[in-house]
N, C-alpha and C positions, 0 to 999 in steps of 0.2 A: 472814525470816531467823530469827526466834525460832521459827517452826514447824519449819524445818529442824533447828535445834539440838535441838528436843523430840523429833523423830522419829528423828534420827540414831542414838541408842543402841539403838533398836528394830530397826534394819536392818543392824546390824553382821554378821549372818549372811551378807550378800550376798557376802563374800569367803571364805566357807568352802564348799568343794565338797560336803562331807558334808551341809550344811544345805540345799543345792539338791537333793540326792537325796532327803532327807526331805520337801522341798516337793513335788517331783513325785510321790513315793509317796503322800503325803497327798491330793493332788489326784485321783490315780487312785482311791484308796480312797473318797473322798468321792463321786466320780462313780458308782462301782459301787454304793455303798450307796444312792445317789440313784435308782437303777433301781427299787427297791422302792417308793420314794415316788411316782415318775412313774406306775407302773402304777395304784397307788391313786388318785392325782389324776386320771388319764385316765378311769377307770371312774366315779369319783364325780362329776366335772364333766359327764360325758355324760348324767347323770340330770337335769341342769338344762335349762331351755329354751335353744335354740341361741343366742339372743342374749345370754345370760349366761355361757356356757361360757368364752370367751376371758377375759372380765373376772375370773371366779372363779379361773382358773388364775393370772393375773397377781397378783391380790391375795393369793391363798393362798401362792404361792411367795415374793412379796415379804415378806409378813408372816413367813414361815418364815425368811427370810434375817435379818430384824431380830432374831428370836427367837434364832437361832443366835449372832449377834454379842453379844447380851445374855448368853447363857449362857456364852460364852467369857470374858466380863468377870467372870463369877462362878466361874471355873475352880477356884479354891481350895476352893470349897464342893462343886463337882461331884465332884472326885476323892475327897472323903470319903464319897461315896455308895456306895463299895465296901465300907465298913466294916459288918460283920454288926451288925444291930439286934436280931435275936432268933433262936432256934434252933428248928427243927421238922424232923421226919423225919430226925433225926440230922445235920443240917447247918445252918450259919448262913445267914441270909437278910439281904442288904443292901437299901438302898433301890434300888439299881441292879437287883437281881433282881426286886424287887416291880414296878418300873416296866416292865421287859422282859415279865414275866408279864401284867401288865395290858394292855400294848400288844399282846401276842400274842393274848390272849383277845378283844380288841377287833377285831383283824384277822380272826380265825377267825369271829367272830359276823357281822361285815359281809359277808365273802365267802360264808358259808353262807346268809345271808338273800338275797343277790343271786342266788346259784345256784338257790335255791328259786324266786325270781321269774322267772328266765330259763326254768326248766323249766315252771313254771306261771304264765304272764303274767297270767292272769285273777284270780290272787290278789293284789289291789292292796295288801293290808295288809303284804305282805312286801317292799316296795320297799327300795332300798338306803338311803334316808334316812327311810323311813316315810311314812305318809300326810300328815302336816303339814309335814314338812321337804323333801319331794320338790322343791318349786320354791323353796326358800329359799337365797339366795346366802350369807347369814350362816352357815347350818347347814353348808353345804359347806366354807367357809373355816375354821370352827371345827374341823371333823373333820380337815382337812388339817393344821392346826396341831397338833392332839392327837397324830396319828401322827408328825408330824415331831419332835415333843418327844421321843418314845421314841427314834427313830433318832439324834437329835442328841446326847443324853446318852451313848448307847453309843459314837458316833463320837468324841466329845470325849474320853472315857475311853480309847479306843484311841489317839487322837492324842497324849495326854500320854505314853504309853508309848514313842512314837517320837521326840518332840522336846520340848525345854524352851522353844523360841522361840515366844512367843505370836503374834508377827508372822506366822510361818509358818502357824500355824493359821487366823488371819484370812484370809490370801491364799487358802489352800486352800478355805476355806468360800465365799468370794466367787466364786472361779472355778467351783467345782462347782455352786453355785446358779445362776450365769449360764448354765451349760450346761443345767441343768434348765429354766430359763426358755425357752431356745431349742428344746429338744427336746419340751417339754410339748405344744404345739399339734400338730405333726405326729404324735406318738404317739397323742394322743387322736382325731384325725381318722382315723388308720389304723385304730384299734380300731372307731371308729363305722362305717367303710366295710366292715369285715369282721366280721360278727356271730360267726363261728366262733371268732375270736381272743378274744372276751369270756370264753368258758368256760375257755380256756387261761389267760388272765390271772387269772381268779379262782382257778384251781388253783394258780397262782403265789402269790397272796396267802394261800391256805390253808397252803401249804408254808412260806412266811415267817413266818406267825403261829405255826405249830407249832414252828418253829425258835427264835423268840423265847422261847416258853414253855419249851422244853427248856434254852435258855441260862439263863434265870432260875432253873430248878430245878437247875443245876449240871452239865447234860450239854451240853457245847459241841459243836456240829456245825460242822465247818470250812466257811467260806463258799465255798470253792472247789468243794466238792461241790454245794452249793445252786445256784450260778450255772452249773455244768456241766450239771446236770439241766435247768435252765431254758433254756439254750442249745440243748441237744439237742431238747427238747420243741419249741422255737421253730422249729428246723430241719426237724423232721418236719411241723409244721403248715405251714410255708412250702412244703414239697414237695407237700403235699396241696392247698394253694390253687393252686399252679402246675398240678397235674394237673387240678383242677376247671376252671381257666380254659381250658386247652388243650382239654379235652373239650367245653366250652361253645362255644368258637370252632369246633371241628370240626363240632358239631352245627348251628351256625348256617351254616357254609359248605356243609353238605350240602343245605340247603334252597335 
C-alpha cells in the first residue's frame, strides 16, 4: 500500500493523452538511436570467441540499462552539460559538445581500425580490440558502456526537451533497451553470416562518428538524413545479397 502511495504521484501522466504521445515518441526515438549502439555491439562482440559473444551482449546491454537509469537519476546535472565551459574557434563548447566529439572520435578510430583489419587481415595489430583485448570479455563490455554513455547523455538531453515527466523517460529507456536486448543476437548473427555486411556496418559507424563530431562542433546534421542514407544503403546491399544468392542457386542447379 505504501509503495502504491509512493509511486502514484509519478504516474499521474497516465490520464494525460499528450503524455502518452510523448512516451511513444520517446520510445521510438530511443529505439532508433539504439540502432547505432546495436551495430557497434554486433561488430564488437563478433570479435570475441563464439562461446562468449551472447554473454558479452547480455552483460553489455544490461550494464548499459543500469547506467542509463542512474544517469536519469542525475538528470538535473546532465541538463547543465549544455552550458558552455570555454570558448574556441568563435563558439562556446559545453561538456555535452566535448562528450559528443570524444565519442565521435572513438567511433571513427574503431571503425577505421576494423576496416583496415578487414582489408588486410594478416595485420593482426589492427584488430578491433587490439592484440591484448581481442579475447577480453571485460574489454568488450567496457567499450560498449563507453559508447552507450555518449548516446545516453545525448538522448537524455533530447528527452528533457520533450517531457518533464521522469517516469516517462524511465519507461522509454527500459522499453528501448529491452528491444535492443532482443535484437542484438539476431543482428550479430546476421552480420557474422554475411561478411559483406560488415564493411557496410563499419561505414555506418564512420558516418555516425563523423555526425557526432559535427554535432559537437555545432554543425547539427538532422538524424533523418543519416538514417535515410543508412536505410538506402542497406536496401542496396540487400538487393546485392539477393542477386548473389540467386546467381549461386542458378549455378548450383546448372550442375
